[in-house]
Backbone as numpy.savetxt, mean C-alpha at the origin, in Angstrom:
# Nx Ny Nz CAx CAy CAz Cx Cy Cz
-20.63 0.95 52.82 -21.64 2.07 53.09 -20.29 3.89 52.84
-19.59 3.41 53.53 -18.64 4.45 53.75 -18.24 4.15 52.21
-17.55 3.77 51.47 -16.65 3.84 50.21 -18.01 4.23 49.22
-19.54 3.97 49.53 -20.81 4.89 48.30 -20.30 5.35 48.37
-20.67 5.48 49.61 -20.74 7.42 50.60 -19.64 8.82 50.05
-18.17 8.10 49.48 -17.04 8.33 48.98 -17.23 8.98 48.08
-17.90 7.74 47.12 -17.27 7.88 46.02 -18.68 8.66 45.63
-19.63 8.61 46.07 -20.93 9.74 45.86 -20.47 11.09 45.27
-19.32 11.10 46.65 -19.14 13.23 47.32 -17.79 13.24 46.38
-16.77 12.68 46.51 -15.98 12.42 45.20 -16.68 13.13 43.66
-17.61 12.74 43.23 -18.09 12.62 41.99 -18.82 13.79 41.58
-19.86 13.34 42.70 -19.91 15.34 43.56 -19.52 16.33 43.09
-18.17 16.35 43.50 -17.76 17.43 43.91 -16.47 17.42 42.29
-16.61 16.69 41.30 -15.60 16.94 39.50 -16.30 16.66 38.63
-17.59 16.72 38.90 -18.48 15.88 37.54 -18.10 16.71 36.59
-18.91 17.77 36.89 -19.38 19.25 36.39 -17.53 19.28 35.23
-16.84 19.23 35.50 -15.72 18.93 34.85 -15.50 18.49 34.26
-15.72 16.87 34.60 -15.57 15.54 33.93 -16.96 15.99 32.69
-17.52 16.25 32.56 -18.96 16.48 32.00 -18.62 17.68 30.62
-17.93 19.42 31.23 -17.57 20.07 29.75 -16.70 19.40 29.36
-15.23 18.26 29.85 -13.96 17.56 29.18 -14.95 16.36 28.17
-15.93 15.46 28.94 -16.39 15.15 28.03 -17.15 15.75 26.06
-17.79 16.76 26.69 -18.27 17.78 25.59 -17.20 18.12 24.58
-15.91 18.46 25.52 -15.38 19.30 24.00 -14.33 17.70 23.69
-14.18 16.86 24.22 -13.79 15.91 23.33 -14.60 15.63 22.02
-15.89 14.66 23.07 -16.96 14.78 22.00 -16.70 15.56 20.84
-16.69 17.05 20.93 -16.51 17.92 19.34 -14.74 17.47 18.40
-13.56 17.26 19.71 -13.09 16.98 18.55 -13.41 16.22 18.39
-13.32 14.88 18.54 -13.81 13.61 17.98 -14.52 13.97 16.17
-15.43 14.85 16.40 -16.54 14.97 15.81 -16.09 15.37 14.17
-16.05 17.18 14.38 -15.04 17.89 13.84 -13.54 18.38 13.61
-12.43 17.64 14.57 -11.40 17.93 14.56 -11.85 19.30 16.05
-9.46 19.40 15.87 -9.99 21.13 16.69 -10.53 22.41 16.28
-10.97 22.13 15.20 -11.58 23.89 14.51 -12.51 23.43 14.78
-13.64 22.36 15.34 -14.47 22.92 16.09 -14.33 23.45 16.92
-13.42 24.45 17.54 -13.83 24.57 19.22 -13.42 25.59 19.28
-14.66 27.19 19.80 -13.71 28.61 19.60 -12.86 28.44 20.33
-12.35 29.36 20.94 -10.22 29.78 21.32 -10.77 29.41 22.51
-12.26 29.54 23.95 -12.23 29.76 24.78 -12.20 29.05 25.16
-12.41 27.54 24.52 -13.20 26.09 24.02 -12.22 25.60 24.69
-10.45 25.79 23.54 -9.37 24.87 22.77 -8.43 25.22 24.38
-9.24 26.86 24.78 -8.09 26.65 26.33 -7.84 25.80 26.95
-9.85 25.94 27.51 -9.90 24.98 28.36 -9.43 23.53 28.61
-9.62 23.34 27.51 -9.05 21.57 27.25 -8.01 20.57 27.64
-6.89 21.25 27.52 -5.90 21.30 28.64 -5.94 21.26 29.77
-6.66 22.45 30.16 -6.53 22.29 32.05 -8.07 21.57 31.98
-8.80 21.15 31.45 -9.94 20.01 32.26 -9.02 18.93 31.94
-8.56 18.42 30.94 -7.58 17.53 31.12 -6.92 16.96 32.17
-6.17 17.85 32.82 -5.06 17.44 33.69 -5.61 17.45 35.16
-6.63 18.04 34.98 -7.63 17.79 36.59 -8.20 16.46 36.42
-8.66 16.22 35.04 -9.00 14.83 35.26 -8.47 13.26 35.58
-6.43 13.78 35.38 -5.36 12.70 35.13 -5.85 13.28 37.35
-5.75 13.95 37.65 -5.47 15.19 39.06 -6.25 13.70 39.78
-7.37 13.94 38.87 -9.34 13.51 39.18 -9.00 11.47 39.27
-8.59 11.00 38.50 -7.49 9.53 38.20 -6.78 8.68 39.46
-6.04 9.96 39.45 -4.48 9.53 40.68 -5.54 9.35 41.76
-6.69 10.49 42.51 -6.70 10.30 43.65 -8.03 9.08 42.99
-9.00 8.92 43.06 -9.93 7.59 42.44 -8.85 6.52 43.24
-7.66 7.05 42.41 -6.59 5.53 42.81 -6.46 5.30 44.24
-5.60 5.83 44.21 -5.37 5.73 46.08 -5.93 6.12 46.89
-7.46 6.20 46.51 -8.31 6.18 47.83 -9.31 4.71 47.71
-9.35 4.26 46.31 -10.52 3.18 46.08 -11.10 3.33 45.86
-12.09 4.38 45.43 -13.01 4.38 44.58 -13.37 3.10 43.25
-15.11 3.30 43.71 -15.74 2.13 42.92 -15.06 1.91 41.11
-14.70 0.50 40.92 -14.96 0.89 39.92 -15.68 1.68 39.20
-17.00 1.48 38.73 -17.48 2.05 37.81 -16.85 3.54 37.17
-16.41 4.07 38.74 -16.23 5.30 38.74 -14.38 5.81 37.87
-13.75 4.26 38.24 -12.50 4.77 37.30 -12.80 3.55 36.17
-13.11 3.61 36.20 -13.74 2.63 34.52 -13.90 4.09 33.66
-14.98 5.26 34.02 -15.47 6.03 33.00 -14.21 6.72 33.16
-12.68 7.46 34.22 -12.68 8.13 34.79 -11.14 7.98 33.50
-10.41 6.76 33.54 -9.46 5.79 32.67 -9.76 6.18 31.00
-11.64 5.91 31.08 -11.41 5.77 29.66 -12.00 7.38 28.93
-12.60 8.74 29.59 -12.24 10.04 29.22 -10.65 10.74 29.23
-9.45 9.80 30.60 -8.49 10.62 29.79 -7.97 10.30 28.56
-8.19 8.71 28.29 -7.18 7.77 27.43 -8.73 8.79 26.58
-8.89 9.65 26.00 -10.47 10.37 24.89 -9.50 11.62 24.63
-9.59 11.65 26.15 -8.82 13.86 25.67 -7.13 13.49 25.80
-6.61 11.76 25.76 -5.00 12.29 25.67 -5.22 12.90 24.22
-5.73 11.72 23.17 -6.05 12.30 21.62 -5.96 13.48 21.22
-7.47 14.06 21.91 -8.29 15.13 21.03 -7.09 16.24 21.92
-5.97 16.27 23.04 -5.22 17.34 23.14 -3.54 16.29 22.89
-2.98 15.73 22.19 -2.14 15.74 22.00 -1.91 14.79 20.33
-3.04 14.24 20.38 -3.21 13.76 18.54 -3.06 14.30 17.00
-3.16 13.71 16.66 -3.04 15.01 15.36 -3.49 16.25 14.89
-2.96 16.53 14.43 -3.88 18.05 14.99 -5.13 18.00 13.00
-4.72 16.71 11.90 -5.43 16.95 10.98 -6.07 16.25 10.81
-6.99 16.27 9.43 -8.36 15.79 9.01 -7.26 14.37 8.50
-8.33 13.28 8.19 -7.85 12.04 7.87 -7.21 12.48 6.40
-8.72 13.42 6.26 -8.47 13.59 4.25 -6.86 14.39 4.21
-6.84 15.71 5.16 -5.69 16.03 5.27 -4.78 15.14 5.13
-4.99 14.22 6.22 -2.85 13.55 6.67 -2.86 12.54 4.99
-4.23 12.36 4.39 -4.06 11.21 3.01 -3.82 12.45 1.50
-4.25 13.28 1.65 -4.12 14.60 0.82 -2.51 14.49 0.59
-1.79 15.09 2.06 -0.62 14.88 2.17 0.50 13.64 2.10
0.49 12.54 1.72 1.02 12.08 1.97 0.81 11.49 0.68
-0.05 11.64 -0.49 -0.06 11.35 -2.39 -0.23 12.40 -2.49
0.62 13.63 -2.33 0.68 14.60 -3.35 2.16 15.24 -2.86
2.57 14.73 -1.73 3.88 15.22 -1.65 4.95 13.90 -1.10
4.19 13.44 0.46 4.77 12.28 1.18 5.86 11.10 0.16
4.41 10.68 -0.54 4.65 9.70 -1.35 5.43 9.81 -2.76
5.57 11.36 -3.26 6.61 11.17 -5.01 7.88 11.50 -4.13
8.30 12.31 -3.19 8.77 12.56 -3.00 9.54 11.61 -2.37
9.56 10.53 -2.19 10.07 9.19 -1.66 10.70 8.29 -3.24
9.31 8.25 -3.69 9.52 7.92 -4.73 11.54 8.56 -5.26
11.44 9.34 -5.59 11.58 10.81 -6.39 13.69 10.00 -5.54
13.39 10.06 -4.24 14.50 9.96 -3.50 15.09 8.21 -4.40
14.51 7.81 -3.99 14.80 6.05 -4.59 14.57 5.67 -5.39
14.81 6.97 -6.69 14.77 6.54 -8.45 16.34 5.90 -8.54
16.71 6.30 -7.95 18.18 5.17 -8.72 17.56 3.43 -8.47
17.22 3.12 -6.71 16.59 1.71 -6.33 15.32 1.40 -7.79
14.45 2.34 -8.13 12.95 1.86 -8.11 13.97 1.12 -10.17
14.69 2.22 -11.06 15.58 1.94 -11.56 16.10 0.55 -11.57
16.72 0.18 -10.75 17.44 -1.33 -10.92 16.11 -1.70 -10.77
15.61 -1.65 -9.88 14.14 -3.45 -9.88 13.43 -3.36 -10.97
12.76 -2.02 -11.50 13.22 -2.16 -13.37 13.60 -2.74 -14.46
14.94 -2.79 -13.85 15.76 -3.65 -15.08 15.63 -4.85 -14.68
15.79 -4.96 -13.38 15.80 -7.15 -13.11 14.29 -7.48 -13.47
12.95 -6.57 -13.37 11.86 -7.16 -14.11 12.53 -7.10 -15.15
12.05 -6.71 -16.09 12.90 -6.29 -17.54 13.66 -7.37 -18.14
15.08 -7.67 -17.49 15.83 -8.40 -17.61 15.62 -9.71 -17.56
14.65 -9.82 -16.39 13.29 -11.53 -16.55 12.09 -11.12 -17.16
12.11 -10.63 -17.91 11.32 -10.94 -18.14 11.77 -10.49 -20.09
13.00 -10.53 -20.23 13.26 -10.93 -22.02 14.20 -12.22 -21.11
14.34 -12.24 -20.66 15.10 -13.20 -20.58 14.62 -15.09 -20.75
12.81 -14.76 -19.74 11.90 -15.39 -19.69 11.67 -15.99 -21.22
11.09 -14.09 -21.94 10.71 -14.86 -23.09 11.33 -15.20 -24.24
12.52 -14.86 -24.36 14.15 -15.96 -24.90 14.00 -17.19 -25.43
14.41 -17.76 -23.56 14.16 -18.92 -22.77 13.05 -20.25 -24.18
11.33 -19.29 -23.50 10.50 -19.98 -24.29 10.82 -20.35 -25.29
11.01 -18.86 -25.50 10.92 -19.30 -27.50 11.40 -20.11 -27.73
13.04 -20.15 -27.30 13.59 -21.54 -27.91 13.03 -22.57 -27.04
12.77 -22.82 -26.55 12.05 -23.49 -26.30 11.02 -24.11 -25.41
9.64 -24.34 -26.35 7.91 -24.16 -25.33 7.43 -24.20 -23.70
9.02 -25.51 -24.23 8.49 -26.41 -22.72 9.42 -25.77 -21.67
10.07 -24.72 -21.49 10.37 -24.69 -20.73 9.56 -23.58 -20.12
7.68 -22.96 -20.73 7.80 -22.54 -19.85 6.43 -22.95 -18.64
6.71 -24.33 -18.60 6.13 -25.25 -17.57 6.98 -24.49 -16.60
8.65 -24.55 -16.73 9.21 -24.37 -15.71 8.59 -22.68 -14.66
9.08 -21.86 -15.50 9.11 -20.65 -15.17 6.90 -20.90 -14.73
5.86 -20.94 -14.87 4.92 -20.92 -14.35 4.14 -22.01 -14.47
3.87 -21.60 -12.95 3.14 -22.74 -12.00 1.39 -23.87 -13.05
2.04 -24.80 -12.78 -0.13 -25.10 -12.98 -0.59 -24.79 -13.25
-0.45 -24.83 -12.09 -1.79 -24.38 -10.92 -2.81 -22.23 -12.04
-0.75 -21.92 -11.90 -1.67 -20.35 -12.56 -2.13 -20.27 -14.13
-0.82 -21.42 -14.40 -1.39 -21.12 -16.27 -2.54 -21.40 -16.51
-3.52 -21.90 -15.63 -4.98 -22.83 -16.37 -5.30 -23.11 -17.37
-4.55 -23.98 -17.50 -4.70 -24.41 -18.68 -4.23 -24.41 -20.24
-3.33 -22.58 -19.79 -2.47 -22.60 -21.00 -0.64 -22.37 -21.46
-0.60 -23.05 -23.01 0.77 -23.30 -22.65 0.47 -23.64 -24.21
2.25 -24.78 -24.44 2.29 -24.86 -25.66 1.18 -25.47 -26.21
0.31 -26.55 -25.50 -0.43 -27.54 -26.37 -1.98 -27.28 -26.45
-1.64 -25.65 -25.82 -2.72 -24.69 -26.06 -3.39 -24.10 -27.41
-4.44 -24.15 -27.97 -4.56 -23.97 -29.42 -4.80 -22.59 -29.71
-4.25 -21.85 -30.58 -4.41 -20.14 -30.94 -5.40 -19.17 -30.79
-6.55 -20.22 -30.69 -8.32 -20.01 -30.99 -8.13 -20.22 -29.27
-8.14 -20.99 -28.01 -8.57 -20.25 -27.13 -7.69 -20.42 -26.33
-5.83 -19.67 -26.82 -4.90 -18.37 -26.51 -6.43 -16.37 -26.59
-6.30 -16.83 -27.98 -6.74 -15.91 -28.62 -8.84 -15.40 -27.57
-9.89 -16.68 -27.20 -10.71 -16.80 -26.00 -9.77 -15.38 -25.21
-8.91 -15.86 -24.22 -8.72 -15.68 -22.95 -8.57 -14.13 -22.81
-8.04 -13.61 -23.98 -7.82 -11.79 -23.64 -9.06 -11.32 -24.61
-9.92 -11.91 -25.21 -11.15 -11.05 -24.97 -12.93 -11.34 -24.38
-12.41 -12.82 -24.34 -13.94 -13.69 -23.24 -14.62 -13.28 -24.31
-15.07 -13.44 -25.08 -16.47 -14.30 -25.66 -17.14 -14.13 -25.72
-16.93 -15.86 -24.68 -18.14 -16.25 -24.12 -17.76 -16.47 -22.52
-18.42 -17.49 -21.98 -18.63 -17.06 -20.45 -17.54 -18.40 -19.22
-17.78 -19.16 -20.17 -15.98 -20.22 -20.36 -14.74 -19.26 -19.87
-14.82 -18.37 -20.95 -13.39 -17.41 -21.29 -13.44 -16.93 -20.84
-14.12 -15.69 -20.10 -13.90 -14.59 -19.35 -14.02 -15.37 -17.69
-14.11 -16.61 -17.53 -14.13 -16.93 -16.23 -12.39 -16.99 -16.57
-12.37 -17.61 -17.57 -10.43 -17.84 -17.50 -9.85 -16.57 -17.39
-10.92 -15.46 -18.00 -10.11 -14.08 -18.26 -9.74 -13.75 -16.85
-11.33 -13.91 -15.91 -10.67 -13.45 -14.77 -10.14 -14.26 -13.35
-9.88 -15.57 -13.62 -8.92 -15.90 -12.99 -7.52 -15.80 -13.57
-7.14 -15.70 -14.38 -6.12 -15.81 -15.22 -5.59 -14.06 -14.48
-6.55 -12.87 -14.47 -6.35 -11.66 -14.10 -6.11 -11.68 -12.42
-6.89 -12.11 -12.15 -6.72 -12.24 -9.98 -5.07 -13.47 -10.33
-4.86 -14.30 -11.19 -3.46 -14.44 -10.20 -2.37 -13.74 -10.45
-2.23 -13.23 -11.45 -1.75 -11.88 -12.58 -1.44 -10.67 -10.57
-2.77 -10.14 -10.65 -2.74 -9.23 -9.42 -2.33 -10.02 -7.96
-3.04 -11.42 -8.01 -2.52 -11.77 -6.25 -0.58 -11.58 -5.93
-0.50 -12.75 -7.74 1.47 -13.11 -7.93 1.46 -11.84 -7.54
1.74 -10.35 -8.13 2.30 -9.25 -7.92 3.08 -8.76 -7.57
0.98 -8.46 -6.39 0.89 -7.73 -5.03 1.48 -8.51 -4.15
1.87 -9.98 -4.35 3.04 -11.30 -2.82 4.29 -10.92 -3.53
5.02 -10.67 -4.67 5.74 -10.79 -4.92 6.41 -9.58 -4.25
5.84 -8.36 -4.26 6.42 -7.01 -4.31 6.13 -7.62 -2.88
5.29 -7.02 -2.04 5.51 -6.83 -0.76 6.23 -7.95 -0.20
7.09 -9.02 -0.52 7.56 -9.33 -0.01 8.80 -9.88 0.03
8.52 -8.51 -1.55 10.27 -8.60 -2.15 10.70 -6.50 -0.71
9.70 -6.04 0.44 9.84 -5.51 0.64 9.89 -5.48 1.88
9.34 -6.41 2.64 9.48 -7.84 4.02 11.40 -8.02 3.85
10.91 -9.19 2.64 13.23 -9.83 2.64 13.62 -8.45 2.69
13.59 -7.33 2.86 14.07 -6.31 2.48 16.16 -6.33 3.52
14.70 -7.10 4.77 16.04 -7.13 5.93 17.15 -8.19 5.68
16.90 -8.91 4.40 17.44 -9.91 4.32 18.80 -9.71 3.56
19.00 -8.78 3.10 19.44 -8.53 2.47 18.95 -7.94 0.89
19.79 -7.56 0.01 19.49 -6.61 -1.19 19.18 -8.30 -2.65
19.82 -8.79 -1.92 19.91 -10.01 -3.45 18.65 -11.22 -3.24
18.67 -11.41 -2.54 16.95 -11.42 -2.36 15.22 -11.17 -3.36
15.50 -9.59 -2.57 14.96 -8.79 -3.83 14.94 -8.74 -4.76
16.00 -8.97 -5.34 16.18 -8.41 -6.84 16.58 -10.45 -7.40
16.32 -11.37 -6.66 15.72 -12.79 -7.34 14.68 -12.16 -7.41
13.52 -12.02 -6.85 12.06 -12.04 -6.74 11.82 -11.28 -7.43
11.87 -9.86 -8.18 11.76 -9.05 -8.93 12.46 -10.10 -10.53
13.17 -10.55 -10.31 14.44 -11.37 -11.82 13.21 -12.49 -11.69
12.70 -13.14 -11.09 11.59 -14.11 -11.16 10.65 -14.12 -11.45
10.24 -12.99 -11.04 8.91 -12.35 -11.38 8.13 -12.17 -13.33
9.23 -11.59 -13.87 9.54 -10.88 -14.82 9.78 -12.23 -15.65
10.61 -13.02 -14.86 10.32 -14.81 -16.76 8.51 -14.47 -16.27
8.20 -14.96 -15.47 6.67 -15.73 -15.43 6.58 -14.29 -16.86
5.84 -12.69 -16.27 5.64 -12.60 -17.73 6.37 -12.69 -19.22
7.19 -13.10 -19.03 7.95 -13.53 -20.75 8.05 -14.56 -20.87
7.74 -15.19 -20.53 6.80 -16.41 -20.95 5.65 -16.58 -21.43
4.84 -15.95 -20.68 2.97 -15.59 -21.37 3.71 -14.63 -22.61
3.87 -13.71 -22.65 4.55 -13.35 -24.03 5.37 -14.11 -24.61
5.58 -15.05 -24.44 6.91 -15.94 -25.52 5.96 -16.89 -25.98
4.44 -17.48 -25.05 3.60 -17.98 -25.93 2.45 -17.63 -26.87
2.25 -15.90 -26.58 1.42 -15.08 -26.98 2.03 -15.20 -28.76
3.42 -15.42 -28.48 3.79 -14.88 -29.40 3.92 -15.23 -30.40
3.89 -17.28 -29.97 4.21 -17.84 -31.42 2.96 -18.12 -31.29
1.98 -17.88 -31.53 1.13 -18.37 -32.33 0.55 -16.38 -32.85
1.43 -15.46 -32.38 0.80 -13.93 -33.62 -0.44 -13.25 -32.92
-0.10 -13.86 -31.49 -0.81 -12.49 -30.77 0.35 -12.03 -30.40
0.86 -11.56 -30.31 1.47 -10.19 -29.44 1.42 -9.04 -29.02
0.44 -8.61 -29.66 -0.10 -7.40 -29.89 -1.60 -7.65 -28.98
-1.60 -8.40 -29.08 -2.89 -8.48 -28.47 -2.98 -8.96 -27.05
-1.72 -9.60 -26.83 -1.18 -9.46 -25.92 -0.88 -8.41 -24.31
0.37 -7.76 -25.76 0.92 -7.33 -24.64 -1.25 -5.92 -24.14
-1.16 -6.12 -25.26 -2.52 -4.26 -25.25 -3.38 -5.27 -24.49
-3.14 -6.08 -24.41 -4.25 -6.38 -22.40 -3.81 -6.35 -21.40
-2.07 -6.96 -21.24 -1.36 -6.52 -19.87 -1.05 -4.81 -19.76
-1.13 -4.21 -20.79 0.01 -3.17 -20.18 -1.41 -1.73 -19.53
-2.49 -2.06 -19.94 -3.29 -1.11 -19.11 -3.27 -0.91 -18.22
-4.02 -2.37 -17.04 -3.48 -2.13 -15.67 -1.79 -2.60 -14.83
-1.03 -3.30 -16.41 0.11 -3.67 -15.96 0.74 -2.07 -15.40
0.96 -1.19 -16.20 1.41 -0.58 -15.81 1.42 -0.04 -14.88
0.63 0.20 -14.18 0.81 1.14 -12.85 1.00 -0.64 -11.39
0.36 -1.60 -12.13 1.37 -2.94 -11.69 2.25 -3.04 -11.32
3.14 -2.90 -12.60 4.27 -3.47 -12.50 5.38 -2.32 -11.59
4.69 -0.94 -11.82 5.56 0.61 -11.01 5.16 -0.21 -9.07
4.50 -0.84 -8.95 3.73 -0.60 -8.11 4.83 -2.49 -6.91
5.23 -2.82 -7.90 6.04 -4.52 -7.23 7.96 -3.66 -7.82
7.88 -2.84 -9.35 8.69 -2.45 -9.11 9.28 -1.20 -7.66
8.07 -0.51 -6.88 8.52 0.52 -6.23 8.39 -1.14 -5.00
7.98 -1.68 -4.65 8.33 -2.43 -3.10 10.12 -3.02 -3.51
10.53 -3.65 -4.52 11.50 -3.65 -4.41 12.29 -3.01 -4.46
12.23 -1.39 -4.70 13.15 -0.50 -4.45 13.33 -0.46 -3.33
12.30 -0.47 -2.42 11.78 -0.13 -0.94 13.18 -1.80 0.09
12.79 -2.68 -0.97 13.58 -3.49 -0.28 14.26 -4.14 -0.88
15.36 -2.66 -1.83 16.48 -2.63 -2.04 17.41 -1.64 -1.08
16.44 -0.78 -1.28 17.24 0.40 -0.30 17.61 -0.11 0.92
16.54 -1.37 1.67 17.10 -1.69 2.95 17.97 -2.23 3.61
17.72 -3.19 2.42 18.87 -4.63 1.82 20.32 -3.40 1.88
20.32 -1.94 1.12 21.56 -1.44 0.88 22.36 -0.78 2.62
21.13 -0.22 3.76 22.16 0.08 4.75 21.80 -1.19 5.14
21.55 -2.82 5.25 21.70 -2.95 5.98 23.63 -3.37 5.87
23.44 -3.65 4.81 25.56 -4.64 3.49 25.98 -3.04 3.82
25.40 -1.87 3.94 26.75 -0.70 3.19 25.69 0.32 4.07
26.25 -0.51 5.49 25.85 1.06 6.43 26.44 3.17 6.44
27.56 2.59 5.64 28.67 3.89 5.56 28.42 4.42 7.22
28.86 5.22 6.90 29.08 5.95 8.16 28.09 6.25 9.55
27.29 5.68 9.05 25.58 5.97 10.79 25.69 4.51 10.87
25.59 4.47 12.14 25.23 3.29 12.69 24.24 2.40 12.11
24.59 1.55 12.12 23.40 0.21 10.55 22.43 -0.02 11.57
21.74 0.20 13.37 20.39 -0.80 13.34 19.35 1.15 12.93
20.38 2.33 13.35 20.21 3.99 12.95 19.31 4.24 11.10
19.90 3.38 10.27 20.33 3.71 9.09 19.34 2.62 8.37
18.53 1.41 9.03 17.48 0.48 9.05 16.45 1.25 9.82
16.71 2.14 10.90 15.35 2.35 11.11 15.14 3.65 10.21
16.55 4.61 10.28 15.26 5.36 8.55 15.43 5.12 7.85
15.19 5.02 7.26 15.46 3.34 5.79 13.77 2.96 5.96
13.96 2.43 6.80 12.69 1.60 7.53 11.50 1.83 7.00
11.70 3.66 7.72 10.98 4.71 7.88 9.96 4.95 5.54
11.51 5.41 5.26 11.75 5.80 4.28 10.38 4.90 3.45
11.14 3.69 3.55 11.06 2.90 2.85 9.56 2.31 2.79
8.82 2.24 3.41 7.92 2.68 4.30 6.74 2.59 4.19
7.07 4.54 3.14 6.51 5.05 2.69 5.71 4.69 0.80
7.43 4.33 0.22 7.14 3.48 -0.86 6.23 2.18 -0.53
6.42 1.44 0.42 5.25 0.67 0.02 3.75 0.47 -0.32
3.18 1.09 1.65 2.01 1.71 1.45 1.54 2.65 0.17
2.71 3.75 -0.33 2.19 4.54 -2.10 2.32 2.87 -3.55
2.80 1.75 -2.82 2.41 0.84 -3.83 0.80 -0.04 -3.30
1.24 -0.27 -2.35 -0.81 -0.75 -2.22 -1.79 0.76 -2.60
-1.66 1.15 -2.35 -2.46 1.95 -3.28 -3.06 2.19 -5.11
-1.38 1.67 -5.56 -1.31 1.45 -6.54 -2.70 0.26 -7.18
-1.99 -0.86 -6.01 -2.86 -2.36 -6.37 -3.95 -1.88 -6.63
-4.53 -0.91 -5.72 -5.62 -1.08 -5.78 -5.93 -0.79 -7.19
-5.38 0.29 -7.39 -5.71 1.17 -9.14 -5.81 0.28 -9.86
-4.26 -0.50 -10.41 -4.24 -1.29 -10.81 -5.38 -3.08 -10.74
-6.00 -3.15 -9.77 -6.63 -4.61 -9.67 -8.59 -3.61 -10.66
-8.62 -2.35 -10.21 -9.61 -1.53 -10.73 -10.24 -1.56 -11.61
-8.51 -1.57 -13.08 -8.53 -1.28 -14.35 -8.67 -2.76 -14.70
-8.61 -3.51 -13.92 -7.88 -5.47 -14.19 -9.24 -5.75 -13.65
-10.34 -5.10 -13.08 -11.53 -5.06 -12.73 -12.82 -4.88 -13.77
-12.51 -3.98 -13.75 -13.96 -3.12 -15.15 -13.31 -2.31 -16.54
-11.84 -2.44 -16.95 -12.01 -1.54 -18.24 -11.40 -2.42 -19.28
-10.85 -3.22 -18.16 -9.98 -4.73 -20.03 -11.43 -5.83 -20.04
-12.13 -5.83 -19.17 -13.99 -6.56 -19.43 -14.16 -5.69 -20.11
-14.91 -4.98 -20.29 -15.47 -4.27 -20.88 -15.00 -3.62 -22.28
-13.35 -2.65 -22.37 -13.23 -2.38 -24.11 -12.23 -3.41 -24.08
-12.43 -3.47 -26.32 -11.78 -5.33 -26.02 -11.15 -4.68 -27.95
-11.72 -2.77 -27.65 -10.07 -2.38 -28.75 -8.91 -2.45 -29.19
-8.42 -2.66 -29.08 -7.01 -2.56 -28.91 -5.68 -1.16 -29.02
-6.37 -1.03 -30.30 -5.92 1.04 -30.28 -5.88 1.64 -29.03
-6.95 1.33 -28.29 -7.55 1.11 -27.40 -6.92 1.11 -25.70
-6.65 0.26 -25.54 -6.45 -0.56 -25.00 -4.64 0.01 -24.68
-4.37 0.16 -25.80 -3.49 0.57 -25.87 -3.18 2.59 -25.77
-3.61 3.18 -25.70 -3.53 4.57 -25.98 -3.98 4.50 -23.37
-5.19 3.88 -23.39 -5.01 3.57 -22.03 -3.30 3.18 -20.77
-2.80 2.10 -21.92 -1.31 2.40 -21.34 -0.82 3.18 -21.44
-0.88 3.97 -23.12 1.08 4.89 -22.95 -0.34 6.50 -22.03
-1.40 6.25 -22.02 -1.51 7.82 -20.82 -1.87 7.00 -19.79
-1.75 5.94 -19.01 -1.18 5.97 -17.32 0.29 6.15 -17.09
0.95 5.73 -18.46 2.24 5.86 -19.04 2.24 7.46 -18.06
2.24 8.18 -18.91 2.00 9.57 -18.98 1.98 9.53 -17.42
0.66 9.34 -17.10 0.21 10.11 -15.89 0.59 10.11 -14.87
1.40 9.00 -14.76 1.28 7.87 -13.10 2.52 8.50 -13.63
3.78 8.85 -14.41 5.67 9.01 -14.43 5.37 10.61 -13.27
4.19 11.07 -14.29 4.01 12.31 -14.72 4.31 12.65 -13.10
2.76 11.86 -12.12 3.03 12.75 -10.98 3.66 12.17 -10.01
4.49 11.19 -9.93 5.98 10.83 -9.24 6.92 11.31 -9.52
7.29 12.20 -10.86 7.72 12.97 -10.79 7.83 14.09 -10.87
6.94 14.60 -10.28 6.46 16.04 -10.05 5.99 16.26 -9.51
4.55 15.88 -8.25 3.93 15.93 -8.17 4.35 16.49 -6.58
4.31 17.79 -5.49 5.24 17.68 -4.62 6.71 18.66 -4.14
6.67 18.92 -5.95 8.38 19.60 -6.31 7.87 21.04 -5.32
6.67 22.10 -5.81 7.13 23.12 -6.10 6.99 24.04 -3.84
6.76 22.99 -3.37 6.24 22.74 -1.86 7.41 22.85 -1.27
8.38 22.76 -1.52 9.68 22.19 -0.53 9.95 23.84 -0.99
């Protein structure tokens, strides 16, 4: 009974300030600190400190659990309102995509160039080796991913996959498209993740991804379908392979910091490069999403080869103009 009276008296003395703080925190959570007028903004930290003091006293005199739970929740919410970010989510996203991400790409442009070189070298090797011996297609492409396509497939069946004229071909097209997206996303993020093992594993993954692409290119080239195949791949492939190359660049940068720390302490260099590389990986995830939209919508609806190539060239120009010019004027 004594504890209950003590708790009630304690709460009665301070509840008005708690309620005021709760109302201010709710306003900040709903509309940001801009929703508060200058007087309320000045009151917020004072009320927060008073609530912390109340929580400390409540713990010391062992008040009932309900009061403690309420104060702990209120103080936690208030901490975020007082010390949390002052920017709205849309402002944070705009800052990331307009400034931080493009600047990180430019800062790692040589790593990106090496990543692209490894992918293209793998594609050239896969194309040349498969063209010389079509059976090598199966060495580069897993049978589960090929979905029945290979040197034994007829030219007409390969063409049907690219244009999806019937329901069966449409299902095969979607399966193949999903494989390309999931495979490239997996390879890209894995390149980033294994950067801590050094740059060599990331480079090998990029090269092997190129081998798969080159093997498919050689298969369709052998049937006179090169123009159709690359018109099918490139509208989304420009964005998707750029995302893979960015993840590879992130992994190479981390591997470089691990193997060649220079004058900087190795752990400090890894931490710094890891933060910068994380920006590349996050931006690459957004590019994977954009590529998936093109893959799932545009390519299924547009079958005209000239339009496909026009979209591919347009996406190439827009994407790299964005990556290498956005955010420069703000420096």
